[in-house]
C-alpha positions in Angstrom: -49.2 -29.5 33.0 -52.4 -30.5 34.7 -55.5 -31.6 32.7 -57.4 -28.7 34.0 -54.8 -26.2 32.8 -54.7 -27.8 29.4 -58.5 -27.5 29.1 -58.3 -23.8 29.8 -56.5 -23.4 26.5 -58.8 -22.0 23.8 -57.3 -24.4 21.1 -58.2 -27.4 23.2 -61.7 -26.1 24.0 -62.6 -25.4 20.4 -61.1 -28.7 19.1 -63.0 -30.6 21.8 -66.2 -28.7 20.9 -65.8 -29.5 17.2 -65.3 -33.2 18.0 -68.4 -33.3 20.2 -70.4 -31.4 17.6 -69.5 -34.0 14.9 -70.5 -36.9 17.3 -73.8 -35.2 18.2 -74.6 -34.6 14.5 -73.8 -38.2 13.6 -75.5 -40.0 16.5 -78.4 -37.7 17.1 -78.9 -35.8 13.8 -82.3 -34.3 15.0 -80.6 -32.9 18.1 -77.8 -31.5 15.9 -80.2 -29.7 13.7 -81.5 -27.8 16.7 -78.0 -26.6 17.6 -77.9 -24.1 14.8 -78.9 -21.1 17.0 -75.7 -21.6 19.1 -73.5 -21.1 16.1 -75.6 -18.3 14.6 -75.7 -16.4 17.9 -71.9 -16.6 18.4 -71.3 -15.3 14.8 -73.8 -12.5 15.2 -72.2 -11.5 18.5 -68.9 -11.1 16.6 -70.4 -9.4 13.6 -72.0 -6.9 16.0 -68.5 -5.6 16.7 -66.9 -5.9 13.3 -68.0 -2.6 11.8 -66.9 -0.4 14.8 -63.6 -2.3 15.1 -62.8 -1.9 11.4 -63.8 1.8 11.7 -61.6 2.5 14.7 -58.6 0.5 13.4 -58.6 2.1 10.0 -59.2 5.7 11.3 -56.5 5.4 14.0 -54.1 3.8 11.5 -54.5 6.6 9.0 -54.5 9.4 11.6 -51.3 8.1 13.2 -49.6 7.5 9.9 -50.2 11.1 8.9 -48.7 10.9 5.4 -51.6 10.5 2.9 -49.2 9.4 0.2 -48.1 6.5 2.3 -51.7 5.5 3.0 -52.3 5.4 -0.8 -49.1 3.5 -1.3 -50.0 0.8 1.3 -53.5 0.4 -0.2 -52.1 0.2 -3.8 -49.6 -2.4 -2.8 -52.3 -4.4 -1.0 -54.6 -4.4 -4.1 -51.7 -5.5 -6.4 -50.7 -8.3 -4.1 -54.3 -9.5 -3.8 -54.7 -9.7 -7.6 -51.4 -11.5 -8.1 -51.9 -14.1 -5.4 -55.6 -14.8 -6.2 -54.6 -15.3 -9.8 -52.0 -17.8 -8.7 -54.8 -19.5 -6.7 -57.0 -19.7 -9.8 -54.1 -21.1 -11.9 -53.2 -23.8 -9.3 -56.8 -24.8 -9.0 -57.2 -25.0 -12.8 -54.1 -27.2 -13.2 -55.1 -29.7 -10.5 -58.7 -30.1 -11.5 -57.5 -30.9 -15.0 -55.1 -33.5 -13.7 -57.4 -35.2 -11.2 -60.6 -34.8 -13.3 -63.1 -35.3 -10.3 -66.1 -34.9 -12.5 -65.2 -37.4 -15.2 -67.5 -40.4 -15.3 -70.2 -39.0 -12.9 -73.8 -39.5 -14.0 -75.7 -36.2 -13.5 -79.1 -38.0 -13.4 -78.1 -40.2 -10.4 -76.5 -37.5 -8.3 -78.3 -35.7 -5.4 -79.5 -32.2 -6.2 -80.9 -29.1 -4.4 -82.8 -26.0 -5.1 -80.6 -23.3 -6.7 -83.3 -20.8 -7.8 -82.2 -18.2 -5.2 -78.6 -18.2 -6.3 -79.2 -18.2 -10.1 -81.5 -15.2 -9.7 -78.9 -13.3 -7.7 -76.2 -14.4 -10.1 -78.1 -12.9 -13.1 -78.1 -9.5 -11.3 -74.4 -9.5 -10.5 -72.7 -6.7 -12.4 -69.8 -4.4 -11.9 -71.7 -1.1 -12.1 -74.0 -2.0 -9.2 -71.0 -3.4 -7.3 -69.0 -0.1 -7.6 -71.9 2.2 -6.8 -72.7 0.0 -3.8 -69.3 0.7 -2.2 -70.5 4.2 -1.4 -73.2 4.1 1.3 -76.3 6.2 1.0 -76.1 6.6 4.8 -73.3 6.3 7.3 -75.7 4.7 9.8 -76.9 2.2 7.2 -73.4 1.0 6.4 -72.8 0.3 10.1 -76.3 -1.2 10.7 -75.9 -3.6 7.7 -72.3 -4.5 8.7 -71.3 -4.0 5.0 -67.5 -4.2 5.2 -66.8 -2.4 2.0 -69.1 0.5 2.9 -67.6 0.8 6.4 -64.1 0.6 4.8 -65.0 3.5 2.4 -66.4 5.7 5.2 -63.5 4.9 7.5 -61.0 5.9 4.9 -62.7 9.3 4.4 -63.0 9.9 8.2 -59.4 8.9 8.7 -58.2 11.3 6.0 -60.3 14.1 7.5 -59.0 13.5 11.0 -55.4 13.4 9.8 -55.9 16.7 8.0 -56.8 18.4 11.3 -53.3 17.9 12.7 -52.9 19.0 16.3 -56.6 19.9 16.5 -57.5 16.2 16.0 -55.3 14.8 18.8 -58.1 14.8 21.4 -60.3 12.8 19.0 -57.5 10.4 18.3 -57.0 9.8 22.0 -60.7 9.2 22.5 -60.9 6.8 19.6 -57.8 5.0 20.9 -59.5 4.4 24.3 -62.7 3.4 22.6 -60.8 0.8 20.5 -59.4 -0.8 23.6 -63.0 -1.1 25.0 -64.2 -2.9 21.9 -61.2 -5.3 21.8 -61.9 -6.1 25.5 -65.5 -6.9 24.6 -64.4 -9.2 21.7 -62.2 -10.9 24.3 -65.3 -11.7 26.4 -67.2 -12.9 23.3 -64.4 -15.2 22.2 -64.8 -17.2 25.5 -68.0 -18.5 23.9 -66.2 -19.7 20.8 -66.3 -23.4 21.8 -70.1 -23.2 22.2 -70.4 -21.5 18.8 -68.2 -24.1 17.1 -70.1 -26.9 18.7 -73.5 -25.6 17.6 -72.4 -24.9 14.0 -70.6 -28.2 13.6 -73.5 -30.2 15.1 -76.0 -28.5 12.8 -73.8 -29.1 9.7 -73.4 -32.8 10.3 -76.9 -33.3 11.6 -78.5 -31.5 8.7 -76.4 -32.5 5.8 -75.0 -35.9 7.0 -71.7 -37.4 6.0 -73.5 -39.6 3.4 -74.0 -36.6 1.2 -70.2 -36.4 0.7 -69.9 -39.9 -0.9 -71.0 -39.1 -4.5 -68.9 -35.9 -4.7 -66.1 -37.1 -2.4 -63.5 -36.9 -5.2 -64.3 -33.2 -5.8 -64.1 -32.4 -2.1 -60.8 -34.2 -1.7 -59.4 -32.5 -4.8 -60.4 -29.0 -3.5 -58.8 -29.6 -0.1 -55.7 -31.1 -1.6 -55.3 -28.1 -3.9 -55.8 -25.7 -0.9 -53.1 -27.6 1.0 -50.7 -27.4 -2.0 -51.5 -23.7 -2.4 -50.7 -22.9 1.3 -47.6 -25.0 1.6 -46.1 -24.3 -1.8 -47.3 -20.9 -3.1 -47.8 -19.1 0.2 -44.8 -20.8 1.7 -42.5 -19.5 -1.1 -43.9 -16.0 -0.5 -43.2 -16.3 3.2 -39.6 -17.5 2.6 -39.0 -14.6 0.2 -40.0 -12.1 2.8 -38.1 -13.8 5.6 -40.6 -15.3 8.0 -41.7 -18.9 8.7 -45.1 -20.0 7.4 -45.2 -22.7 10.1 -44.6 -20.3 12.9 -47.4 -18.1 11.5 -49.8 -21.0 11.3 -49.1 -22.1 14.8 -49.6 -18.5 15.9 -53.1 -18.3 14.5 -54.1 -21.9 15.3 -56.9 -20.8 17.6 -58.4 -18.6 14.8 -58.1 -21.5 12.3 -60.0 -23.8 14.6 -62.7 -21.3 15.3 -63.2 -20.8 11.5 -63.2 -24.6 11.1 -66.0 -24.9 13.6 -68.1 -21.9 12.4 -67.4 -21.9 8.7 -67.0 -18.2 8.8 -63.8 -16.2 8.6 -65.7 -13.1 9.8 -66.0 -14.8 13.2 -62.3 -14.0 13.8 -61.9 -10.8 11.9 -61.4 -8.5 15.0 -59.2 -11.1 16.6 -56.9 -11.7 13.6 -56.4 -7.9 13.3 -55.3 -7.7 16.9 -53.0 -10.8 16.5 -51.3 -9.4 13.3 -50.4 -6.2 15.3 -48.9 -8.4 18.1 -47.1 -10.4 15.4 -45.2 -7.2 14.3 -47.4 -5.4 11.7 -48.2 -1.8 12.3 -51.8 -0.8 13.2 -52.1 1.3 10.0 -51.2 -1.6 7.7 -53.4 -4.1 9.5 -56.3 -1.6 9.5 -56.0 -1.2 5.7 -55.0 -4.6 4.5 -57.1 -7.1 6.6 -60.6 -5.5 6.0 -59.8 -4.9 2.3 -58.5 -8.5 2.0 -61.8 -9.9 3.3 -63.4 -8.6 0.1 -60.5 -8.8 -2.4 -58.1 -11.5 -1.2 -60.2 -14.7 -1.3 -57.6 -17.4 -2.2 -59.7 -20.3 -0.9 -62.8 -19.1 -2.6 -61.0 -18.7 -6.0 -59.7 -22.2 -5.8 -63.2 -23.6 -5.1 -64.8 -21.5 -7.8 -62.4 -22.5 -10.6 -62.4 -26.2 -9.7 -66.2 -26.3 -9.4 -66.6 -24.7 -12.8 -64.3 -27.2 -14.5 -65.8 -30.0 -12.4 -69.3 -29.2 -13.8 -67.9 -29.1 -17.3 -66.5 -32.6 -16.8 -69.8 -33.9 -15.4 -71.7 -32.7 -18.4 -69.0 -33.8 -20.8 -68.3 -30.2 -22.0 -64.9 -29.8 -23.5 -63.2 -26.6 -22.3 -60.4 -25.6 -24.6 -57.3 -23.7 -23.3 -59.0 -20.5 -24.5 -62.2 -21.3 -22.6 -60.2 -22.1 -19.4 -58.3 -18.8 -19.6 -61.7 -17.1 -20.1 -62.9 -18.8 -16.8 -59.8 -17.3 -15.0 -60.5 -13.8 -16.4 -64.2 -14.0 -15.5 -63.4 -15.2 -12.0 -60.8 -12.5 -11.4 -63.6 -10.1 -11.7 -66.7 -11.9 -10.3 -64.9 -13.4 -7.3 -64.7 -9.8 -6.0 -68.1 -8.7 -7.2 -70.1 -10.8 -4.6 -67.8 -10.2 -1.6 -69.8 -10.2 1.6 -73.0 -11.5 0.0 -74.7 -14.5 1.6 -74.2 -17.5 -0.6 -71.7 -15.6 -2.7 -69.9 -18.8 -3.9 -73.1 -19.9 -5.7 -73.9 -16.5 -6.9 -70.5 -16.1 -8.5 -70.6 -19.6 -9.9 -74.0 -18.8 -11.4 -72.8 -15.6 -13.0 -69.6 -17.3 -14.3 -71.6 -20.2 -15.9 -74.0 -17.7 -17.4 -71.1 -15.7 -18.9 -69.5 -18.8 -20.4 -72.7 -20.1 -22.1 -71.2 -23.6 -22.2 -72.1 -25.3 -18.9 -75.8 -25.7 -17.7 -76.4 -23.4 -14.7 -78.6 -26.2 -13.3 -75.4 -28.1 -12.6 -75.0 -25.9 -9.4 -77.7 -28.1 -7.8 -75.1 -30.9 -7.6 -72.8 -28.8 -5.3 -75.4 -27.9 -2.7 -74.8 -31.1 -0.7 -71.1 -30.7 -0.3 -70.7 -26.9 -0.4 -71.2 -26.6 3.4 -68.4 -29.1 4.0 -66.0 -27.1 1.7 -66.9 -23.7 3.1 -64.7 -24.4 6.1 -61.7 -24.9 3.8 -62.4 -21.8 1.8 -62.8 -19.6 4.9 -59.6 -21.0 6.5 -57.5 -20.4 3.4 -58.9 -16.9 3.0 -58.0 -16.2 6.7 -54.4 -17.5 6.2 -53.9 -15.5 3.0 -55.1 -12.2 4.6 -52.8 -12.5 7.5 -49.8 -13.2 5.2 -50.8 -10.3 3.0 -50.7 -7.9 6.0 -47.2 -9.2 6.9 -45.9 -8.8 3.3 -47.3 -5.3 2.9 -46.0 -4.3 6.4 -42.5 -5.6 5.6 -42.4 -3.9 2.1 -43.3 -0.6 3.7 -40.9 -1.0 6.7 -43.9 -1.0 9.0 -43.0 -4.4 10.6 -41.6 -4.5 14.1 -39.1 -7.4 14.2 -38.7 -7.2 17.9 -42.4 -7.7 18.5 -42.4 -10.5 16.0 -39.6 -12.3 17.8 -41.3 -11.8 21.1 -44.6 -13.2 19.8 -43.0 -16.2 18.2 -41.0 -17.0 21.4 -44.1 -16.7 23.6 -46.0 -19.0 21.2 -43.2 -21.6 21.3 -43.0 -21.4 25.1 -46.8 -21.8 25.3 -47.3 -18.5 27.1 -49.2 -16.6 24.4 -52.6 -15.3 25.6 -55.7 -17.0 24.2 -57.7 -13.9 24.6 -58.0 -11.2 22.0 
């Protein structure tokens, strides 16, 4: 294979862009700081299409499924699966942070700190009543304009139910929406050609702005979190994959482009439309993908849960606060709720941490200032694990509902192994 052909591969392009971004951030940090618009523009371009793609995928999935009881069954299975797996993520994180003790022996007064006033203020406001009422948009247009995934999801479900209820009368609308969906996926394919530029800009800014030196004091925490995420994927998720009869390794190879794009941009939303398309090609039905993936982006945050529980116990260790077994179980219960409550909110990790520490009344909320320096370097890991977990969730639900096409799955795996799989959405 010629060098030119290799470089046409999206994986190679994104990986090269990330490496160049790191080098620019290290060698010319001031230049790196000015690369932020490249990453932001790419992510905004993808976000521009997320709401309509979610709407079209969910509506078409429900309308083509027809049976409303089955739609409810798929949604119910997805929510139960999300809760079980995120609870496992919290437990794994809690066990490992207690074994490694990354915060033990650190002197709070000598560690770099940042301004957390924005996050503590939002954390104090976080409550379940506001969260539940927020799901229902006051305006359909506002839900799409704001790109609020949960609100778009809610409206899409209602629209899908209404369209399915029309029966034969709704066929012409379904055909129109199907063609419109193809247009949007074609557009996202064009945008993804700029993924290397976006990854370069985001990575150059991250390294140039925060610098690798900021990792040193809290390096043990960062290593612990990444180690836990690796264990969670290759032990917990691997066992789930084996139980349902598919290879975790084949799945990871299949979505390697998406993993690298998330690594470069630190945003799992940057590949949301693309991962939905890929899960369909991997064998999942459109209806299952349309319901599971968007819902998972709010409720199935495995990587975020690991980070949150480990950061909470880490801060307790830094401040010398002893957390009994009862306290640690309380942390899990609180995070089972609050980790969903800030879904889709900017800086949600800090907002959830602030609300969790406030609820515990044991650890100073000011400790969050310690995490600002390394949070940006751990956000990539959180986003990648969230992405991996949501793809697996769609496969599990599809298989359990007999909505998984094994022939498409085998074809996709063979194409991937032979290096023929298309790198466009």
